[in-house]
C-alpha positions as CSV (number, residue, x, y, z in Angstrom):
1,M,134.8,35.5,117.7
2,I,136.7,36.3,114.5
3,T,136.8,39.9,113.5
4,K,137.5,41.3,110.1
5,P,140.7,43.2,109.6
6,V,140.2,47.0,109.5
7,K,140.5,48.5,106.1
8,Y,142.1,51.9,106.3
9,T,140.9,54.4,103.6
10,E,143.3,56.7,101.8
11,E,141.7,59.7,103.4
12,F,142.0,58.3,106.9
13,V,145.7,57.4,106.3
14,K,146.5,60.9,104.9
15,N,144.8,62.6,107.9
16,E,146.6,60.4,110.3
17,L,150.0,60.9,108.6
18,E,149.5,64.7,108.9
19,K,148.9,64.3,112.6
20,L,151.9,62.0,113.0
21,E,154.2,64.4,111.1
22,Q,153.1,67.3,113.4
23,D,153.7,65.1,116.5
24,A,157.1,63.9,115.1
25,R,158.3,67.5,115.2
26,I,157.7,67.8,118.9
27,P,161.3,68.0,120.4
28,D,160.5,65.7,123.4
29,I,159.5,62.8,121.1
30,L,162.8,61.1,120.2
31,V,161.8,57.8,118.7
32,I,159.1,56.9,116.2
33,G,157.5,54.4,118.6
34,E,156.5,57.2,120.9
35,L,154.1,58.5,118.2
36,F,151.9,55.4,118.6
37,E,151.6,55.3,122.4
38,N,148.2,57.1,122.4
39,R,146.9,56.0,119.1
40,K,144.3,53.3,118.4
41,Y,146.8,51.6,116.0
42,S,150.3,50.4,116.4
43,R,153.6,51.2,114.7
44,Q,153.1,48.0,112.8
45,R,150.0,49.5,111.1
46,F,152.2,52.5,110.1
47,C,154.6,50.0,108.5
48,E,151.7,48.3,106.7
49,W,150.5,51.6,105.3
50,A,154.0,52.1,103.7
51,V,153.4,48.8,101.9
52,D,149.7,49.2,101.2
53,F,150.0,52.7,99.8
54,K,153.5,52.5,98.2
55,D,152.0,53.6,94.9
56,N,150.4,56.7,96.4
57,R,153.1,59.3,96.2
58,K,151.6,61.7,98.8
59,I,151.3,58.9,101.4
60,S,154.6,57.4,100.6
61,D,156.4,60.8,100.8
62,S,154.7,61.6,104.1
63,I,155.9,58.3,105.6
64,K,159.4,58.9,104.3
65,R,159.3,62.4,105.9
66,I,158.3,61.1,109.2
67,K,161.0,58.5,109.2
68,Q,163.5,61.2,108.1
69,I,162.5,63.5,111.0
70,F,163.4,60.7,113.5
71,E,166.6,59.7,111.7
72,N,167.7,63.4,111.8
73,K,166.8,63.7,115.5
74,I,168.9,60.7,116.4
75,N,171.9,61.9,114.3
76,S,171.7,65.4,115.7
77,G,171.2,64.3,119.3
78,A,174.1,61.9,119.2
79,L,176.4,64.5,117.5
80,K,175.5,67.1,120.0
81,G,176.0,64.7,123.0
82,K,172.3,64.9,123.9
83,L,171.8,61.2,123.2
84,N,173.8,58.1,124.2
85,A,176.0,57.4,121.2
86,T,175.8,53.7,121.6
87,M,172.0,53.7,121.6
88,A,171.9,56.1,118.7
89,I,174.2,53.8,116.6
90,F,172.0,50.8,117.6
91,N,168.9,52.6,116.6
92,L,170.3,53.8,113.3
93,K,171.6,50.3,112.4
94,N,168.3,48.6,113.3
95,N,165.8,51.1,112.0
96,Y,167.5,53.1,109.3
97,G,169.8,50.8,107.4
98,Y,173.1,52.1,108.7
99,T,176.1,49.7,108.7
100,D,179.7,49.7,109.8
101,K,182.0,50.6,107.0
102,T,184.4,47.7,106.3
103,E,187.2,48.2,103.9
104,V,189.0,45.2,102.5
105,E,191.9,45.5,100.1
106,Q,192.4,42.4,98.0
107,T,195.3,41.7,95.8
108,T,195.5,38.8,93.4
109,L,198.7,37.6,92.0
110,K,198.7,35.4,88.9
111,V,201.9,33.7,87.9
112,E,202.1,31.9,84.6
113,T,205.1,29.7,83.7
114,D,206.0,26.9,81.4
115,E,208.0,25.1,84.1
116,D,206.8,23.3,87.1
117,I,207.3,25.2,90.3
118,T,208.5,23.2,93.3
119,K,207.2,23.8,96.8
120,E,210.5,25.4,97.7
121,K,210.5,27.8,94.7
122,A,206.9,28.7,95.5
123,D,207.8,29.5,99.2
124,E,210.8,31.6,98.0
125,I,208.5,33.6,95.6
126,R,206.0,34.1,98.4
127,R,208.6,35.3,100.8
128,A,210.0,37.7,98.3
129,I,206.6,39.2,97.6
130,F,205.3,39.5,101.1
131,N,208.5,40.4,102.9
132,S,208.7,43.6,100.9
133,T,205.2,44.5,102.1
134,S,205.4,42.9,105.6
135,Q,201.9,41.5,105.3
136,L,202.6,37.8,106.0
137,P,205.0,36.2,108.4
138,E,207.7,33.8,107.3
139,K,206.5,30.3,106.8
140,E,208.1,27.8,109.2
């Protein structure tokens, strides 16, 4: 038996989002998945609403507020030592787009000359440049 997918109306979604936002503010509910434990729809449906109603500002803003509530709970809980920092980091990276900050300093050196540079001369130039900054070991 094949069933038709359920079509959620705008009114139904708005009402559900109001309830979800109220429940999201309950201190004991720490992750967004807990909101859907006693609902007749899943978290996936909530994600689908975000796509289906992306042009509806009220619904879109409500979904963003709910997600923001949980992001704030995780940040606050981790900073106050109430949540495991490793799990908080994992959750923030996987659900809220956080990434580790990576800094890379890149320097490009361009040498223009009319004469051919021998391998020995190139090594000598390289040593002179990098020995002063101690970034590269001597070539053997």
